[in-house]
N, C-alpha and C positions, 0 to 999 in steps of 0.2 A: 099476313100471308102474302106470298109472292104471286103477282098477276102479270100475264103477258097480254098486251093489247096490240091488235093489228089495226092500223089506221090507214085508210085509203084516201089520198089527198091529191088535188091537182098539183102538178109539178111547176110551181111558180116560186120565184125568189121570195124569201121572207116567210114562207109557210111553216118551215121547221121552227123558225124563231117564234112564231105565234103559238105553236103547240108547246114549246119549251117554256115560253113566257107565261102561259096559262098555269102550268105546273108550278113554276117559281112563285107567281103571284099568290097562289093558294097554299104555298108551303108544302107541296107534295115533292117527294124525292124521286128522281129518275135513276134507277140502278143500271140500266142498259138501254142503248138507243142505236138503232141501225136504220138506214134509209137507202132505198134504191128504186130506180125506175121499174115499172112493170113492163109487160109486153107492149103496152101503149106508152110511148115516151112522154106523153103529156100527163101521165098519172104515176104517182110514186106510192110505194108501200112503206110505211113507218112501222117498225116493230119496236115497241117500248115496254120495258119491264119496270114495274113499280111495286110497292108494297102497301098493303092496307086491308082493312076488313071489307067485307062484301058491300056494305053500305057506302063506304068511302069510294070504292072502285066504281060503283054504280053512278055516283055523282061525277066522278072524273069522266066517265064515258059520256054522260049527258052533256057536260060542259064542252068537251072536245068536239062532240057531234054538232054543237051550235056554231062552231067556227065556219066561216063562209065557204072556204074551198075544201073543207073536209067532206068527202063523199060517203064514207062509211066508217064506223068504229065498232070493233068487236073485242070482247074479252074472251080470249081463246082458252083461258085457264080451265074452265069447266067442260070444254068440248074436246072431241078427238082432234088432236093436232100433233105435229112433229116440231120439235125445237132442236136447234143445233147452235154451237158456238165454236169458233176457231181460236186456238191459242198458240203462240210461239213462246217457248221458254228457253232462255239462255242459261244453261246449267254447267257448273264446274265439274270436271272429272280429273282432278289432279292426281288421284291415286288409281291404281288398277282396280281396287275394290269398288270405288265410286263409279268407274266406267262400267264394270260388270253389272252393278245395281241398275244403272240407267239403261243399259242395253237389255237387261232382263225385263224392265218395265216396258221398253219399246216393243219387244217381241210379244209380251203377254197382253198388252192393251191395244195392239194394232196401231201403234203410233208410228210416226215417220221421223227419221233423222233428216232435218232440212239442211244442216251445215255441220261440218266437222272442223274443229279448230285444235290448235296445239294443246290447250288446257281445258277444253270443254266441247259441248255439243249444243246445237239449237234443235230443240224437239218441236215438232208440229203435231197438234192433236185436234181432232174434231169430235164433238160429242155433246151430250146433254150437260147443262149447267152443273148438276151435281157431280157428274163424272169428271168434268174439268177441275172442279174444286178438290176432289179426291186426289187427282193426279198432282196438282200443285202441292198439296199437303205431303204427298209421298216424296216429292223431289226437294221440298224445302230443307230437310236436314243435310242434303248433299251440297247445297249452296246455289240458290237461284240468283244469278246476277241481274237478270232483267226478264220481265214478262210483259207480253202485249196480248190483250184479248179483244176480239172483234165485237163482242156483245151478241146477244141472242137474236137469231132469226127464227121465224116460226111460220108454218103454213098449216092451214086447216086440212084435215083428211076428208071432210065431208063434201060431197059434190053438191049438196043443197045449201052450202054456206053462202050467205049474201056477198061476201068478199069475192068468191069465185064467180058468182053469177051477175056481177055488175054489167048491165047491158049498155050498148052504145047509146040507146035512147036515154037511159038514166044519166050517162055521162054528159050527153049533149044538153040535157035539161039543166044541169048544174054548172055548166061552163060559164066562166066570166068572159066578157068581151076581150079581144086581144089588146095588148098594151099599145096605145097609140104612140108611145115614145120610141118604139122600135120601128125604124124606117123599113119600107118594103120596096122591092124592085118592081118593074113593070109587070112581071108575070106573077106577082103576089108572094114571092119568096121573101123571107126575112133577110134583110141586109145586115150582116154581121161583120164588124171590123175588129180585127185582133191586133 
């Protein structure tokens, strides 16, 4: 069964590698992975999609939660949440019938034509994983030249979710000391040289 995990982690270099390494070392497959900062730039949210039975996913959640800079892990699959994925599809429209079919799908599914070319279109779609897969299968007979998917992002709908309610005190409690290798200026700001 497909499971969507939301992992709140301190935003430090190497954290994503640790999470991915844990999956790799235990032979778990990652179907989709997205990472971005939260409102607090020192905290990131990792949305990870994997497959397994409930017992396997429970073990994965426990193991990920043991990682030092992971603040919270939740399996969103059984709770009220919203998932979305973005896809860009470069499809051929060599004939007028193919063009009509693609434009019909665009109008019907609330898609967006991102780019018009001499012999094709680039279609942009956002939706649930199943909807995106259905769209890809509908466009496949026309000739998909290239496809790029962002991977799933998910957010809990519940205001009582621990991911939503991570308090500043909780974050301060789990923070690791700053990296002494990063020099600071007199006013305490990080000195970054590009």
